C-alpha positions as CSV (number, residue, x, y, z in Angstrom):
1,M,-3.9,1.5,12.3
2,G,-5.4,-1.9,13.0
3,A,-9.0,-2.8,12.1
4,K,-10.1,-3.0,15.7
5,V,-8.8,0.4,16.6
6,F,-10.4,1.6,13.3
7,A,-13.8,0.2,14.2
8,K,-13.8,1.5,17.9
9,K,-12.7,4.9,16.9
10,H,-15.5,5.1,14.3
11,C,-13.0,5.7,11.5
12,L,-12.2,9.3,11.9
13,P,-8.4,9.0,12.1
14,W,-8.6,6.5,9.2
15,I,-10.7,8.7,7.1
16,C,-8.2,11.5,7.6
17,K,-5.4,9.2,6.5
18,I,-7.3,8.1,3.4
19,L,-8.3,11.6,2.4
20,N,-4.6,12.6,2.5
21,T,-3.6,9.5,0.5
22,Y,-6.2,9.4,-2.2
23,F,-6.9,11.9,-5.0
24,Y,-10.5,11.7,-5.9
25,A,-13.4,13.6,-7.5
26,I,-17.1,13.5,-7.0
27,L,-18.9,12.5,-10.2
28,N,-21.7,14.4,-11.9
29,A,-24.5,12.1,-13.1
30,S,-23.3,12.5,-16.6
31,D,-19.7,11.4,-16.0
32,V,-18.7,8.0,-17.5
33,I,-15.4,7.6,-15.9
34,S,-14.0,9.6,-13.0
35,T,-10.6,10.8,-12.0
36,P,-8.8,7.8,-10.6
37,F,-8.4,7.0,-6.9
38,L,-4.7,6.9,-6.5
39,K,-2.5,5.4,-3.8
40,A,1.3,5.0,-3.9
41,N,2.4,1.8,-5.7
42,M,-1.1,0.9,-6.8
43,P,-2.6,1.2,-10.2
44,A,-5.8,3.3,-10.5
45,I,-9.2,2.5,-9.2
46,Y,-12.0,4.1,-11.3
47,I,-15.6,4.7,-11.1
48,I,-17.5,3.8,-14.2
49,A,-21.0,3.8,-15.5
50,T,-22.9,0.9,-17.2
51,E,-22.4,2.6,-20.5
52,H,-18.6,2.5,-20.3
53,E,-16.7,0.2,-22.6
54,L,-15.2,-1.8,-19.7
55,Y,-18.6,-2.5,-18.0
56,P,-19.1,-5.8,-20.1
57,Q,-15.7,-6.9,-18.5
58,V,-17.2,-6.1,-15.0
59,I,-20.1,-8.5,-15.8
60,A,-17.8,-11.2,-17.1
61,L,-15.5,-11.0,-14.0
62,R,-18.5,-11.3,-11.7
63,Q,-19.9,-14.2,-13.7
64,R,-16.5,-15.9,-13.5
65,I,-15.8,-15.3,-9.8
66,L,-19.2,-15.1,-8.2
67,R,-21.8,-16.9,-10.3
68,A,-20.2,-19.7,-12.4
69,P,-18.8,-21.6,-9.4
70,L,-22.3,-21.8,-8.1
71,G,-23.8,-22.9,-11.4
72,L,-25.6,-19.6,-11.7
73,D,-25.8,-17.1,-14.6
74,I,-25.3,-13.4,-13.8
75,N,-27.7,-12.5,-16.7
76,D,-30.5,-13.9,-14.5
77,D,-29.8,-11.0,-12.1
78,D,-31.5,-7.6,-12.4
79,L,-28.6,-5.9,-14.1
80,Q,-30.7,-2.9,-15.1
81,S,-30.7,-1.7,-11.5
82,E,-27.0,-1.2,-11.8
83,V,-27.6,2.0,-13.9
84,A,-28.2,3.7,-10.6
85,Q,-25.3,2.1,-8.8
86,I,-21.7,3.3,-8.4
87,I,-19.2,0.9,-10.1
88,F,-15.6,0.8,-8.9
89,I,-13.1,-1.0,-11.0
90,Y,-9.4,-1.9,-10.7
91,E,-7.9,-2.2,-14.2
92,E,-4.6,-3.0,-15.7
93,D,-4.0,-2.2,-19.4
94,K,-7.8,-1.9,-20.1
95,V,-8.5,-5.2,-18.5
96,V,-10.8,-5.2,-15.4
97,K,-9.2,-7.2,-12.6
98,G,-11.5,-6.2,-9.8
99,C,-14.8,-4.5,-9.1
100,V,-17.3,-3.6,-6.4
101,L,-20.6,-1.8,-6.6
102,L,-22.3,0.7,-4.2
103,Q,-26.0,0.8,-4.0
104,H,-28.0,3.6,-2.2
105,Y,-29.5,1.9,0.8
106,D,-31.0,4.9,2.7
107,A,-30.2,8.6,3.3
108,E,-27.1,7.8,5.4
109,T,-26.0,4.4,4.0
110,F,-24.6,2.7,0.9
111,K,-24.7,-1.1,0.5
112,L,-21.4,-2.6,-0.8
113,R,-22.1,-5.5,-3.2
114,Q,-20.7,-7.7,-5.9
115,M,-17.1,-7.6,-4.8
116,A,-15.0,-9.6,-7.2
117,V,-11.2,-9.9,-7.9
118,D,-9.7,-12.0,-10.7
119,A,-8.4,-15.2,-9.3
120,S,-4.9,-14.4,-10.4
121,M,-4.9,-11.1,-8.5
122,Q,-6.4,-12.2,-5.2
123,G,-4.4,-11.7,-2.1
124,K,-2.6,-8.7,-3.5
125,G,-4.6,-6.0,-1.8
126,I,-6.9,-5.1,-4.7
127,G,-10.1,-5.9,-2.8
128,A,-9.1,-3.9,0.2
129,E,-8.2,-1.0,-2.1
130,L,-11.6,-1.2,-3.8
131,V,-13.4,-1.2,-0.4
132,N,-11.3,1.8,0.8
133,A,-12.1,3.8,-2.3
134,A,-15.7,3.0,-1.9
135,D,-15.5,4.1,1.8
136,V,-13.9,7.4,0.9
137,Y,-16.5,8.0,-1.8
138,A,-19.4,7.4,0.6
139,V,-17.9,9.9,3.1
140,Q,-17.7,12.4,0.3
141,L,-21.3,12.1,-0.3
142,G,-22.2,12.5,3.3
143,K,-22.9,8.8,4.1
144,H,-22.3,7.6,7.6
145,K,-22.5,3.9,7.2
146,M,-21.8,1.0,4.8
147,V,-23.6,-2.3,4.9
148,L,-23.0,-5.5,3.1
149,H,-23.9,-9.2,2.9
150,A,-20.7,-11.1,3.0
151,R,-20.3,-14.8,2.1
152,A,-19.3,-16.7,5.3
153,T,-15.9,-17.3,3.8
154,A,-15.2,-13.5,3.3
155,V,-16.3,-12.4,6.8
156,G,-12.6,-12.2,8.0
157,F,-11.6,-10.1,4.9
158,Y,-14.3,-7.5,5.8
159,E,-13.5,-7.6,9.5
160,K,-9.9,-6.5,8.8
161,L,-11.4,-3.5,7.0
162,G,-13.4,-2.4,10.0
163,Y,-16.7,-4.1,9.3
164,E,-18.6,-5.9,12.1
165,V,-21.2,-8.7,11.9
166,V,-24.6,-7.3,13.0
167,D,-27.1,-10.1,12.4
168,E,-27.8,-13.7,12.4
169,P,-26.6,-15.8,9.3
170,L,-28.8,-15.7,6.1
171,I,-28.8,-17.6,2.9
172,E,-28.2,-15.8,-0.5
173,V,-27.5,-17.6,-3.8
174,G,-27.5,-20.8,-1.9
175,L,-24.6,-19.9,0.4
176,P,-24.4,-18.7,4.0
177,H,-23.9,-14.9,4.3
178,R,-23.6,-12.5,7.2
179,K,-24.9,-8.9,7.4
180,M,-22.0,-6.6,8.2
181,E,-21.8,-2.9,8.7
182,K,-19.2,-0.2,9.3
183,L,-19.7,3.3,10.7
184,L,-17.7,5.8,8.6
185,V,-17.9,9.0,10.7
């Protein structure tokens, strides 16, 4: 199903397809790593906590992909707030190759943030799988909408996944961004 049909139909057929494709589990607050999100021919996507042994790799990946090219240091960010966020990772042989975080935005919405995929793995569908897993998780928790601030260069990627631009351009970390959202149900 194409992204345009997905967006116009408010995702219900897509959600049904995803729920039949993924095996997932809702985490308790004390869980450190979840049952993986599984899809045919794809390695596992996990949810981890900041205490997990792979979390430092998440920080390193985000520094390498998102901050260093801009001359910024991720350690200047408020990383303590990530304790309350949901961290999805894609890993191979205990090496984090991709990540995305979910932040509670309001009662019906999560904010997708800090998407990063290792340069050697970009273009292989890992980012899309991370976003899809996050969408499914959000539906599990009764959320109806996802929002994000996409770098201008990433708007097309998110549009293919059903996100729509909803506001005027804004500047974050010195780069143009667009606020985007997607209705889940």
